[in-house]
HTML snippet that shows the backbone in 3Dmol.js (N, CA, C, O; Angstrom):
<script src="https://3Dmol.org/build/3Dmol-min.js"></script>
<div id="view" style="width:600px;height:400px;position:relative"></div>
<script>
const pdb = `
ATOM      1  N   MET A   1       2.190   0.958  29.235  1.00  0.00           N
ATOM      2  CA  MET A   1       3.126   0.002  28.691  1.00  0.00           C
ATOM      3  C   MET A   1       2.327  -0.960  27.813  1.00  0.00           C
ATOM      4  O   MET A   1       1.211  -1.350  28.156  1.00  0.00           O
ATOM      5  N   LEU A   2       2.905  -1.328  26.698  1.00  0.00           N
ATOM      6  CA  LEU A   2       2.224  -2.189  25.746  1.00  0.00           C
ATOM      7  C   LEU A   2       3.164  -3.315  25.335  1.00  0.00           C
ATOM      8  O   LEU A   2       4.321  -3.074  24.989  1.00  0.00           O
ATOM      9  N   ARG A   3       2.655  -4.557  25.375  1.00  0.00           N
ATOM     10  CA  ARG A   3       3.416  -5.723  24.920  1.00  0.00           C
ATOM     11  C   ARG A   3       2.671  -6.327  23.737  1.00  0.00           C
ATOM     12  O   ARG A   3       1.492  -6.667  23.839  1.00  0.00           O
ATOM     13  N   ILE A   4       3.369  -6.455  22.614  1.00  0.00           N
ATOM     14  CA  ILE A   4       2.762  -6.968  21.389  1.00  0.00           C
ATOM     15  C   ILE A   4       3.599  -8.137  20.903  1.00  0.00           C
ATOM     16  O   ILE A   4       4.823  -8.038  20.812  1.00  0.00           O
ATOM     17  N   GLU A   5       2.944  -9.233  20.596  1.00  0.00           N
ATOM     18  CA  GLU A   5       3.643 -10.444  20.165  1.00  0.00           C
ATOM     19  C   GLU A   5       4.124 -10.334  18.718  1.00  0.00           C
ATOM     20  O   GLU A   5       3.613  -9.530  17.938  1.00  0.00           O
ATOM     21  N   LYS A   6       5.111 -11.156  18.376  1.00  0.00           N
ATOM     22  CA  LYS A   6       5.700 -11.207  17.032  1.00  0.00           C
ATOM     23  C   LYS A   6       4.615 -11.367  15.973  1.00  0.00           C
ATOM     24  O   LYS A   6       3.703 -12.179  16.126  1.00  0.00           O
ATOM     25  N   GLY A   7       4.720 -10.596  14.911  1.00  0.00           N
ATOM     26  CA  GLY A   7       3.803 -10.702  13.791  1.00  0.00           C
ATOM     27  C   GLY A   7       2.479 -10.002  13.979  1.00  0.00           C
ATOM     28  O   GLY A   7       1.695  -9.906  13.035  1.00  0.00           O
ATOM     29  N   VAL A   8       2.209  -9.511  15.172  1.00  0.00           N
ATOM     30  CA  VAL A   8       0.947  -8.822  15.439  1.00  0.00           C
ATOM     31  C   VAL A   8       1.075  -7.370  14.988  1.00  0.00           C
ATOM     32  O   VAL A   8       2.117  -6.739  15.165  1.00  0.00           O
ATOM     33  N   ASP A   9       0.005  -6.859  14.405  1.00  0.00           N
ATOM     34  CA  ASP A   9      -0.002  -5.453  14.026  1.00  0.00           C
ATOM     35  C   ASP A   9      -1.110  -4.724  14.759  1.00  0.00           C
ATOM     36  O   ASP A   9      -2.155  -5.299  15.062  1.00  0.00           O
ATOM     37  N   ILE A  10      -0.875  -3.469  15.037  1.00  0.00           N
ATOM     38  CA  ILE A  10      -1.875  -2.604  15.647  1.00  0.00           C
ATOM     39  C   ILE A  10      -2.701  -2.044  14.487  1.00  0.00           C
ATOM     40  O   ILE A  10      -2.124  -1.597  13.495  1.00  0.00           O
ATOM     41  N   PRO A  11      -4.020  -2.054  14.580  1.00  0.00           N
ATOM     42  CA  PRO A  11      -4.829  -1.525  13.475  1.00  0.00           C
ATOM     43  C   PRO A  11      -4.455  -0.084  13.122  1.00  0.00           C
ATOM     44  O   PRO A  11      -4.003   0.686  13.970  1.00  0.00           O
ATOM     45  N   GLU A  12      -4.653   0.252  11.864  1.00  0.00           N
ATOM     46  CA  GLU A  12      -4.314   1.593  11.382  1.00  0.00           C
ATOM     47  C   GLU A  12      -5.006   2.654  12.231  1.00  0.00           C
ATOM     48  O   GLU A  12      -6.193   2.554  12.544  1.00  0.00           O
ATOM     49  N   HIS A  13      -4.230   3.671  12.592  1.00  0.00           N
ATOM     50  CA  HIS A  13      -4.767   4.732  13.438  1.00  0.00           C
ATOM     51  C   HIS A  13      -3.932   5.993  13.318  1.00  0.00           C
ATOM     52  O   HIS A  13      -2.844   5.996  12.742  1.00  0.00           O
ATOM     53  N   THR A  14      -4.471   7.056  13.875  1.00  0.00           N
ATOM     54  CA  THR A  14      -3.734   8.297  14.071  1.00  0.00           C
ATOM     55  C   THR A  14      -3.912   8.670  15.535  1.00  0.00           C
ATOM     56  O   THR A  14      -4.469   7.895  16.313  1.00  0.00           O
ATOM     57  N   HIS A  15      -3.447   9.835  15.908  1.00  0.00           N
ATOM     58  CA  HIS A  15      -3.500  10.240  17.315  1.00  0.00           C
ATOM     59  C   HIS A  15      -4.250  11.551  17.453  1.00  0.00           C
ATOM     60  O   HIS A  15      -4.100  12.448  16.623  1.00  0.00           O
ATOM     61  N   ALA A  16      -5.052  11.666  18.496  1.00  0.00           N
ATOM     62  CA  ALA A  16      -5.786  12.904  18.749  1.00  0.00           C
ATOM     63  C   ALA A  16      -4.876  13.958  19.379  1.00  0.00           C
ATOM     64  O   ALA A  16      -5.275  15.112  19.531  1.00  0.00           O
ATOM     65  N   GLY A  17      -3.673  13.572  19.741  1.00  0.00           N
ATOM     66  CA  GLY A  17      -2.687  14.473  20.329  1.00  0.00           C
ATOM     67  C   GLY A  17      -1.301  13.936  20.034  1.00  0.00           C
ATOM     68  O   GLY A  17      -1.087  13.260  19.028  1.00  0.00           O
ATOM     69  N   SER A  18      -0.366  14.236  20.910  1.00  0.00           N
ATOM     70  CA  SER A  18       1.007  13.742  20.765  1.00  0.00           C
ATOM     71  C   SER A  18       1.145  12.342  21.328  1.00  0.00           C
ATOM     72  O   SER A  18       0.442  11.971  22.267  1.00  0.00           O
ATOM     73  N   ALA A  19       2.057  11.562  20.750  1.00  0.00           N
ATOM     74  CA  ALA A  19       2.334  10.213  21.247  1.00  0.00           C
ATOM     75  C   ALA A  19       3.828   9.935  21.129  1.00  0.00           C
ATOM     76  O   ALA A  19       4.395   9.970  20.037  1.00  0.00           O
ATOM     77  N   LEU A  20       4.453   9.660  22.263  1.00  0.00           N
ATOM     78  CA  LEU A  20       5.862   9.265  22.301  1.00  0.00           C
ATOM     79  C   LEU A  20       5.924   7.773  22.612  1.00  0.00           C
ATOM     80  O   LEU A  20       5.291   7.313  23.563  1.00  0.00           O
ATOM     81  N   THR A  21       6.671   7.022  21.829  1.00  0.00           N
ATOM     82  CA  THR A  21       6.817   5.588  22.034  1.00  0.00           C
ATOM     83  C   THR A  21       8.292   5.251  22.162  1.00  0.00           C
ATOM     84  O   THR A  21       9.077   5.523  21.254  1.00  0.00           O
ATOM     85  N   LEU A  22       8.671   4.656  23.294  1.00  0.00           N
ATOM     86  CA  LEU A  22      10.033   4.201  23.533  1.00  0.00           C
ATOM     87  C   LEU A  22      10.037   2.685  23.477  1.00  0.00           C
ATOM     88  O   LEU A  22       9.321   2.034  24.238  1.00  0.00           O
ATOM     89  N   VAL A  23      10.842   2.111  22.578  1.00  0.00           N
ATOM     90  CA  VAL A  23      10.927   0.661  22.448  1.00  0.00           C
ATOM     91  C   VAL A  23      11.879   0.131  23.519  1.00  0.00           C
ATOM     92  O   VAL A  23      13.066   0.457  23.520  1.00  0.00           O
ATOM     93  N   LEU A  24      11.352  -0.685  24.429  1.00  0.00           N
ATOM     94  CA  LEU A  24      12.152  -1.258  25.511  1.00  0.00           C
ATOM     95  C   LEU A  24      12.725  -2.617  25.144  1.00  0.00           C
ATOM     96  O   LEU A  24      13.792  -2.995  25.628  1.00  0.00           O
ATOM     97  N   GLN A  25      12.015  -3.361  24.284  1.00  0.00           N
ATOM     98  CA  GLN A  25      12.452  -4.688  23.840  1.00  0.00           C
ATOM     99  C   GLN A  25      11.850  -4.965  22.477  1.00  0.00           C
ATOM    100  O   GLN A  25      10.715  -4.573  22.207  1.00  0.00           O
ATOM    101  N   GLY A  26      12.599  -5.636  21.617  1.00  0.00           N
ATOM    102  CA  GLY A  26      12.080  -6.007  20.309  1.00  0.00           C
ATOM    103  C   GLY A  26      12.120  -4.859  19.330  1.00  0.00           C
ATOM    104  O   GLY A  26      12.904  -3.922  19.482  1.00  0.00           O
ATOM    105  N   SER A  27      11.257  -4.939  18.309  1.00  0.00           N
ATOM    106  CA  SER A  27      11.203  -3.892  17.293  1.00  0.00           C
ATOM    107  C   SER A  27       9.867  -3.930  16.566  1.00  0.00           C
ATOM    108  O   SER A  27       9.144  -4.927  16.584  1.00  0.00           O
ATOM    109  N   TYR A  28       9.570  -2.807  15.927  1.00  0.00           N
ATOM    110  CA  TYR A  28       8.382  -2.734  15.082  1.00  0.00           C
ATOM    111  C   TYR A  28       8.667  -1.781  13.924  1.00  0.00           C
ATOM    112  O   TYR A  28       9.587  -0.966  13.976  1.00  0.00           O
ATOM    113  N   SER A  29       7.856  -1.906  12.884  1.00  0.00           N
ATOM    114  CA  SER A  29       7.958  -1.028  11.724  1.00  0.00           C
ATOM    115  C   SER A  29       6.588  -0.461  11.418  1.00  0.00           C
ATOM    116  O   SER A  29       5.563  -1.071  11.720  1.00  0.00           O
ATOM    117  N   ASP A  30       6.585   0.709  10.816  1.00  0.00           N
ATOM    118  CA  ASP A  30       5.344   1.304  10.328  1.00  0.00           C
ATOM    119  C   ASP A  30       5.684   2.207   9.147  1.00  0.00           C
ATOM    120  O   ASP A  30       6.797   2.158   8.625  1.00  0.00           O
ATOM    121  N   GLU A  31       4.740   3.019   8.731  1.00  0.00           N
ATOM    122  CA  GLU A  31       4.928   3.884   7.573  1.00  0.00           C
ATOM    123  C   GLU A  31       6.020   4.928   7.785  1.00  0.00           C
ATOM    124  O   GLU A  31       6.518   5.498   6.814  1.00  0.00           O
ATOM    125  N   THR A  32       6.398   5.186   9.022  1.00  0.00           N
ATOM    126  CA  THR A  32       7.404   6.205   9.313  1.00  0.00           C
ATOM    127  C   THR A  32       8.817   5.638   9.441  1.00  0.00           C
ATOM    128  O   THR A  32       9.784   6.399   9.474  1.00  0.00           O
ATOM    129  N   GLY A  33       8.948   4.293   9.514  1.00  0.00           N
ATOM    130  CA  GLY A  33      10.267   3.684   9.629  1.00  0.00           C
ATOM    131  C   GLY A  33      10.293   2.451  10.502  1.00  0.00           C
ATOM    132  O   GLY A  33       9.249   1.878  10.816  1.00  0.00           O
ATOM    133  N   SER A  34      11.500   2.040  10.899  1.00  0.00           N
ATOM    134  CA  SER A  34      11.699   0.882  11.767  1.00  0.00           C
ATOM    135  C   SER A  34      12.240   1.368  13.108  1.00  0.00           C
ATOM    136  O   SER A  34      13.092   2.255  13.163  1.00  0.00           O
ATOM    137  N   TYR A  35      11.735   0.779  14.181  1.00  0.00           N
ATOM    138  CA  TYR A  35      12.115   1.184  15.539  1.00  0.00           C
ATOM    139  C   TYR A  35      12.578  -0.041  16.308  1.00  0.00           C
ATOM    140  O   TYR A  35      11.863  -1.038  16.404  1.00  0.00           O
ATOM    141  N   ARG A  36      13.792   0.049  16.858  1.00  0.00           N
ATOM    142  CA  ARG A  36      14.393  -1.048  17.607  1.00  0.00           C
ATOM    143  C   ARG A  36      14.585  -0.634  19.065  1.00  0.00           C
ATOM    144  O   ARG A  36      14.337   0.516  19.428  1.00  0.00           O
ATOM    145  N   THR A  37      15.024  -1.570  19.889  1.00  0.00           N
ATOM    146  CA  THR A  37      15.243  -1.301  21.306  1.00  0.00           C
ATOM    147  C   THR A  37      16.037  -0.008  21.489  1.00  0.00           C
ATOM    148  O   THR A  37      17.114   0.159  20.916  1.00  0.00           O
ATOM    149  N   GLY A  38      15.493   0.897  22.289  1.00  0.00           N
ATOM    150  CA  GLY A  38      16.128   2.181  22.557  1.00  0.00           C
ATOM    151  C   GLY A  38      15.663   3.315  21.675  1.00  0.00           C
ATOM    152  O   GLY A  38      15.931   4.478  21.977  1.00  0.00           O
ATOM    153  N   ASP A  39      14.962   3.003  20.576  1.00  0.00           N
ATOM    154  CA  ASP A  39      14.482   4.050  19.669  1.00  0.00           C
ATOM    155  C   ASP A  39      13.236   4.723  20.240  1.00  0.00           C
ATOM    156  O   ASP A  39      12.483   4.130  21.013  1.00  0.00           O
ATOM    157  N   LEU A  40      13.042   5.982  19.836  1.00  0.00           N
ATOM    158  CA  LEU A  40      11.906   6.779  20.270  1.00  0.00           C
ATOM    159  C   LEU A  40      11.156   7.283  19.049  1.00  0.00           C
ATOM    160  O   LEU A  40      11.755   7.825  18.120  1.00  0.00           O
ATOM    161  N   SER A  41       9.858   7.102  19.058  1.00  0.00           N
ATOM    162  CA  SER A  41       8.994   7.611  18.000  1.00  0.00           C
ATOM    163  C   SER A  41       8.183   8.767  18.568  1.00  0.00           C
ATOM    164  O   SER A  41       7.660   8.669  19.678  1.00  0.00           O
ATOM    165  N   ASP A  42       8.074   9.861  17.818  1.00  0.00           N
ATOM    166  CA  ASP A  42       7.334  11.047  18.245  1.00  0.00           C
ATOM    167  C   ASP A  42       6.324  11.380  17.153  1.00  0.00           C
ATOM    168  O   ASP A  42       6.685  11.920  16.108  1.00  0.00           O
ATOM    169  N   LEU A  43       5.050  11.052  17.403  1.00  0.00           N
ATOM    170  CA  LEU A  43       4.006  11.230  16.391  1.00  0.00           C
ATOM    171  C   LEU A  43       2.895  12.147  16.886  1.00  0.00           C
ATOM    172  O   LEU A  43       2.751  12.400  18.082  1.00  0.00           O
ATOM    173  N   ASP A  44       2.119  12.635  15.928  1.00  0.00           N
ATOM    174  CA  ASP A  44       0.939  13.433  16.254  1.00  0.00           C
ATOM    175  C   ASP A  44      -0.181  13.080  15.285  1.00  0.00           C
ATOM    176  O   ASP A  44      -0.075  12.095  14.554  1.00  0.00           O
ATOM    177  N   GLY A  45      -1.230  13.851  15.268  1.00  0.00           N
ATOM    178  CA  GLY A  45      -2.396  13.561  14.445  1.00  0.00           C
ATOM    179  C   GLY A  45      -2.189  13.690  12.954  1.00  0.00           C
ATOM    180  O   GLY A  45      -3.077  13.331  12.181  1.00  0.00           O
ATOM    181  N   ASP A  46      -1.037  14.194  12.524  1.00  0.00           N
ATOM    182  CA  ASP A  46      -0.757  14.306  11.090  1.00  0.00           C
ATOM    183  C   ASP A  46      -0.310  12.984  10.480  1.00  0.00           C
ATOM    184  O   ASP A  46      -0.240  12.861   9.257  1.00  0.00           O
ATOM    185  N   VAL A  47      -0.007  11.992  11.319  1.00  0.00           N
ATOM    186  CA  VAL A  47       0.523  10.714  10.844  1.00  0.00           C
ATOM    187  C   VAL A  47      -0.501   9.609  11.067  1.00  0.00           C
ATOM    188  O   VAL A  47      -0.977   9.410  12.184  1.00  0.00           O
ATOM    189  N   LYS A  48      -0.838   8.889   9.993  1.00  0.00           N
ATOM    190  CA  LYS A  48      -1.670   7.686  10.098  1.00  0.00           C
ATOM    191  C   LYS A  48      -0.734   6.509   9.874  1.00  0.00           C
ATOM    192  O   LYS A  48      -0.012   6.467   8.877  1.00  0.00           O
ATOM    193  N   HIS A  49      -0.743   5.535  10.814  1.00  0.00           N
ATOM    194  CA  HIS A  49       0.191   4.422  10.677  1.00  0.00           C
ATOM    195  C   HIS A  49      -0.403   3.128  11.215  1.00  0.00           C
ATOM    196  O   HIS A  49      -1.428   3.117  11.897  1.00  0.00           O
ATOM    197  N   ARG A  50       0.290   2.027  10.875  1.00  0.00           N
ATOM    198  CA  ARG A  50      -0.114   0.682  11.284  1.00  0.00           C
ATOM    199  C   ARG A  50       1.147  -0.059  11.732  1.00  0.00           C
ATOM    200  O   ARG A  50       1.786  -0.737  10.927  1.00  0.00           O
ATOM    201  N   PRO A  51       1.510   0.069  13.020  1.00  0.00           N
ATOM    202  CA  PRO A  51       2.718  -0.606  13.508  1.00  0.00           C
ATOM    203  C   PRO A  51       2.598  -2.134  13.454  1.00  0.00           C
ATOM    204  O   PRO A  51       1.554  -2.696  13.787  1.00  0.00           O
ATOM    205  N   VAL A  52       3.687  -2.799  13.029  1.00  0.00           N
ATOM    206  CA  VAL A  52       3.756  -4.255  12.951  1.00  0.00           C
ATOM    207  C   VAL A  52       5.032  -4.709  13.660  1.00  0.00           C
ATOM    208  O   VAL A  52       6.121  -4.228  13.348  1.00  0.00           O
ATOM    209  N   VAL A  53       4.900  -5.629  14.609  1.00  0.00           N
ATOM    210  CA  VAL A  53       6.068  -6.169  15.305  1.00  0.00           C
ATOM    211  C   VAL A  53       6.841  -7.037  14.323  1.00  0.00           C
ATOM    212  O   VAL A  53       6.281  -7.949  13.716  1.00  0.00           O
ATOM    213  N   ASP A  54       8.131  -6.750  14.168  1.00  0.00           N
ATOM    214  CA  ASP A  54       8.954  -7.499  13.225  1.00  0.00           C
ATOM    215  C   ASP A  54      10.172  -8.149  13.880  1.00  0.00           C
ATOM    216  O   ASP A  54      11.093  -8.586  13.189  1.00  0.00           O
ATOM    217  N   SER A  55      10.176  -8.213  15.206  1.00  0.00           N
ATOM    218  CA  SER A  55      11.277  -8.859  15.921  1.00  0.00           C
ATOM    219  C   SER A  55      10.932 -10.314  16.227  1.00  0.00           C
ATOM    220  O   SER A  55       9.773 -10.718  16.143  1.00  0.00           O
ATOM    221  N   ILE A  56      11.950 -11.095  16.583  1.00  0.00           N
ATOM    222  CA  ILE A  56      11.741 -12.497  16.932  1.00  0.00           C
ATOM    223  C   ILE A  56      10.941 -12.609  18.225  1.00  0.00           C
ATOM    224  O   ILE A  56      10.052 -13.452  18.347  1.00  0.00           O
ATOM    225  N   ALA A  57      11.263 -11.761  19.175  1.00  0.00           N
ATOM    226  CA  ALA A  57      10.546 -11.757  20.464  1.00  0.00           C
ATOM    227  C   ALA A  57       9.413 -10.729  20.407  1.00  0.00           C
ATOM    228  O   ALA A  57       9.281  -9.986  19.435  1.00  0.00           O
ATOM    229  N   SER A  58       8.621 -10.703  21.438  1.00  0.00           N
ATOM    230  CA  SER A  58       7.570  -9.702  21.518  1.00  0.00           C
ATOM    231  C   SER A  58       8.198  -8.314  21.637  1.00  0.00           C
ATOM    232  O   SER A  58       9.365  -8.173  22.002  1.00  0.00           O
ATOM    233  N   CYS A  59       7.412  -7.311  21.326  1.00  0.00           N
ATOM    234  CA  CYS A  59       7.864  -5.929  21.405  1.00  0.00           C
ATOM    235  C   CYS A  59       7.204  -5.289  22.624  1.00  0.00           C
ATOM    236  O   CYS A  59       5.982  -5.322  22.775  1.00  0.00           O
ATOM    237  N   ILE A  60       8.031  -4.709  23.486  1.00  0.00           N
ATOM    238  CA  ILE A  60       7.519  -4.025  24.664  1.00  0.00           C
ATOM    239  C   ILE A  60       7.849  -2.545  24.512  1.00  0.00           C
ATOM    240  O   ILE A  60       9.006  -2.170  24.317  1.00  0.00           O
ATOM    241  N   CYS A  61       6.813  -1.708  24.605  1.00  0.00           N
ATOM    242  CA  CYS A  61       6.968  -0.273  24.420  1.00  0.00           C
ATOM    243  C   CYS A  61       6.364   0.484  25.583  1.00  0.00           C
ATOM    244  O   CYS A  61       5.350   0.080  26.152  1.00  0.00           O
ATOM    245  N   LEU A  62       7.000   1.579  25.924  1.00  0.00           N
ATOM    246  CA  LEU A  62       6.451   2.522  26.882  1.00  0.00           C
ATOM    247  C   LEU A  62       5.890   3.670  26.051  1.00  0.00           C
ATOM    248  O   LEU A  62       6.613   4.311  25.288  1.00  0.00           O
ATOM    249  N   ILE A  63       4.594   3.918  26.210  1.00  0.00           N
ATOM    250  CA  ILE A  63       3.928   4.915  25.386  1.00  0.00           C
ATOM    251  C   ILE A  63       3.372   6.015  26.274  1.00  0.00           C
ATOM    252  O   ILE A  63       2.680   5.747  27.256  1.00  0.00           O
ATOM    253  N   ALA A  64       3.683   7.255  25.917  1.00  0.00           N
ATOM    254  CA  ALA A  64       3.131   8.413  26.612  1.00  0.00           C
ATOM    255  C   ALA A  64       2.307   9.203  25.603  1.00  0.00           C
ATOM    256  O   ALA A  64       2.815   9.610  24.559  1.00  0.00           O
ATOM    257  N   THR A  65       1.048   9.414  25.918  1.00  0.00           N
ATOM    258  CA  THR A  65       0.162  10.129  25.012  1.00  0.00           C
ATOM    259  C   THR A  65      -0.713  11.086  25.799  1.00  0.00           C
ATOM    260  O   THR A  65      -1.053  10.829  26.953  1.00  0.00           O
ATOM    261  N   ASP A  66      -1.068  12.174  25.174  1.00  0.00           N
ATOM    262  CA  ASP A  66      -1.907  13.149  25.868  1.00  0.00           C
ATOM    263  C   ASP A  66      -3.362  13.110  25.408  1.00  0.00           C
ATOM    264  O   ASP A  66      -4.170  13.954  25.797  1.00  0.00           O
ATOM    265  N   ASN A  67      -3.686  12.119  24.574  1.00  0.00           N
ATOM    266  CA  ASN A  67      -5.061  11.953  24.121  1.00  0.00           C
ATOM    267  C   ASN A  67      -5.212  10.551  23.547  1.00  0.00           C
ATOM    268  O   ASN A  67      -4.251   9.782  23.530  1.00  0.00           O
ATOM    269  N   ARG A  68      -6.370  10.224  23.091  1.00  0.00           N
ATOM    270  CA  ARG A  68      -6.678   8.875  22.629  1.00  0.00           C
ATOM    271  C   ARG A  68      -6.214   8.616  21.195  1.00  0.00           C
ATOM    272  O   ARG A  68      -5.866   9.537  20.455  1.00  0.00           O
ATOM    273  N   LEU A  69      -6.221   7.331  20.829  1.00  0.00           N
ATOM    274  CA  LEU A  69      -5.970   6.937  19.447  1.00  0.00           C
ATOM    275  C   LEU A  69      -7.254   7.122  18.652  1.00  0.00           C
ATOM    276  O   LEU A  69      -8.353   7.052  19.202  1.00  0.00           O
ATOM    277  N   ILE A  70      -7.105   7.357  17.361  1.00  0.00           N
ATOM    278  CA  ILE A  70      -8.258   7.433  16.467  1.00  0.00           C
ATOM    279  C   ILE A  70      -8.062   6.353  15.412  1.00  0.00           C
ATOM    280  O   ILE A  70      -7.253   6.507  14.497  1.00  0.00           O
ATOM    281  N   PHE A  71      -8.817   5.244  15.546  1.00  0.00           N
ATOM    282  CA  PHE A  71      -8.684   4.125  14.620  1.00  0.00           C
ATOM    283  C   PHE A  71      -9.422   4.412  13.322  1.00  0.00           C
ATOM    284  O   PHE A  71     -10.454   5.084  13.324  1.00  0.00           O
ATOM    285  N   SER A  72      -8.893   3.902  12.208  1.00  0.00           N
ATOM    286  CA  SER A  72      -9.490   4.101  10.892  1.00  0.00           C
ATOM    287  C   SER A  72     -10.720   3.228  10.684  1.00  0.00           C
ATOM    288  O   SER A  72     -11.684   3.652  10.045  1.00  0.00           O
ATOM    289  N   SER A  73     -10.691   2.024  11.214  1.00  0.00           N
ATOM    290  CA  SER A  73     -11.765   1.055  11.008  1.00  0.00           C
ATOM    291  C   SER A  73     -12.924   1.275  11.985  1.00  0.00           C
ATOM    292  O   SER A  73     -12.701   1.509  13.173  1.00  0.00           O
ATOM    293  N   ARG A  74     -14.130   1.202  11.495  1.00  0.00           N
ATOM    294  CA  ARG A  74     -15.317   1.353  12.332  1.00  0.00           C
ATOM    295  C   ARG A  74     -15.381   0.258  13.402  1.00  0.00           C
ATOM    296  O   ARG A  74     -15.719   0.533  14.553  1.00  0.00           O
ATOM    297  N   ILE A  75     -15.061  -0.971  13.025  1.00  0.00           N
ATOM    298  CA  ILE A  75     -15.100  -2.090  13.984  1.00  0.00           C
ATOM    299  C   ILE A  75     -14.103  -1.860  15.111  1.00  0.00           C
ATOM    300  O   ILE A  75     -14.425  -2.074  16.279  1.00  0.00           O
ATOM    301  N   THR A  76     -12.910  -1.430  14.771  1.00  0.00           N
ATOM    302  CA  THR A  76     -11.900  -1.171  15.798  1.00  0.00           C
ATOM    303  C   THR A  76     -12.339  -0.036  16.717  1.00  0.00           C
ATOM    304  O   THR A  76     -12.101  -0.089  17.924  1.00  0.00           O
ATOM    305  N   ARG A  77     -12.972   0.984  16.160  1.00  0.00           N
ATOM    306  CA  ARG A  77     -13.476   2.082  17.000  1.00  0.00           C
ATOM    307  C   ARG A  77     -14.551   1.587  17.964  1.00  0.00           C
ATOM    308  O   ARG A  77     -14.645   2.078  19.089  1.00  0.00           O
ATOM    309  N   LEU A  78     -15.361   0.621  17.534  1.00  0.00           N
ATOM    310  CA  LEU A  78     -16.409   0.086  18.402  1.00  0.00           C
ATOM    311  C   LEU A  78     -15.852  -0.710  19.571  1.00  0.00           C
ATOM    312  O   LEU A  78     -16.398  -0.655  20.673  1.00  0.00           O
ATOM    313  N   ILE A  79     -14.754  -1.462  19.340  1.00  0.00           N
ATOM    314  CA  ILE A  79     -14.186  -2.272  20.431  1.00  0.00           C
ATOM    315  C   ILE A  79     -13.120  -1.517  21.228  1.00  0.00           C
ATOM    316  O   ILE A  79     -12.619  -2.031  22.228  1.00  0.00           O
ATOM    317  N   GLN A  80     -12.773  -0.312  20.798  1.00  0.00           N
ATOM    318  CA  GLN A  80     -11.735   0.462  21.481  1.00  0.00           C
ATOM    319  C   GLN A  80     -11.976   0.589  22.990  1.00  0.00           C
ATOM    320  O   GLN A  80     -11.024   0.431  23.755  1.00  0.00           O
ATOM    321  N   PRO A  81     -13.190   0.863  23.451  1.00  0.00           N
ATOM    322  CA  PRO A  81     -13.394   0.964  24.900  1.00  0.00           C
ATOM    323  C   PRO A  81     -13.105  -0.353  25.634  1.00  0.00           C
ATOM    324  O   PRO A  81     -12.741  -0.335  26.810  1.00  0.00           O
ATOM    325  N   LEU A  82     -13.263  -1.476  24.959  1.00  0.00           N
ATOM    326  CA  LEU A  82     -13.025  -2.775  25.581  1.00  0.00           C
ATOM    327  C   LEU A  82     -11.544  -3.107  25.714  1.00  0.00           C
ATOM    328  O   LEU A  82     -11.145  -3.793  26.655  1.00  0.00           O
ATOM    329  N   ILE A  83     -10.719  -2.621  24.772  1.00  0.00           N
ATOM    330  CA  ILE A  83      -9.294  -2.933  24.811  1.00  0.00           C
ATOM    331  C   ILE A  83      -8.480  -1.872  25.526  1.00  0.00           C
ATOM    332  O   ILE A  83      -7.302  -2.085  25.812  1.00  0.00           O
ATOM    333  N   GLY A  84      -9.087  -0.739  25.817  1.00  0.00           N
ATOM    334  CA  GLY A  84      -8.457   0.253  26.668  1.00  0.00           C
ATOM    335  C   GLY A  84      -7.373   1.101  26.032  1.00  0.00           C
ATOM    336  O   GLY A  84      -6.536   1.658  26.743  1.00  0.00           O
ATOM    337  N   ILE A  85      -7.364   1.215  24.709  1.00  0.00           N
ATOM    338  CA  ILE A  85      -6.391   2.112  24.079  1.00  0.00           C
ATOM    339  C   ILE A  85      -7.089   3.057  23.118  1.00  0.00           C
ATOM    340  O   ILE A  85      -6.436   3.891  22.489  1.00  0.00           O
TER     341      ILE A  85
END
`;
const viewer = $3Dmol.createViewer("view");
viewer.addModel(pdb, "pdb");
viewer.setStyle({}, {cartoon: {color: "spectrum"}});
viewer.zoomTo();
viewer.render();
</script>
């Protein structure tokens, strides 16, 4: 489960496998579209995106993935073990 505050964006990344994201509260947008409460995103390693919370409240998502994220930025890849995603 991931909670992201308003205006916060997740650094650009792709996925080493499949990733399903169910929006439980709030909303976010990325290169693939806008996702609101109840929407489901189904992505894989072919998609590089940078989700940004665009709702008034924080965005809470349930994420199921079968592998790790692959961040585009070297700095983000270095701190990835510390943030646990």
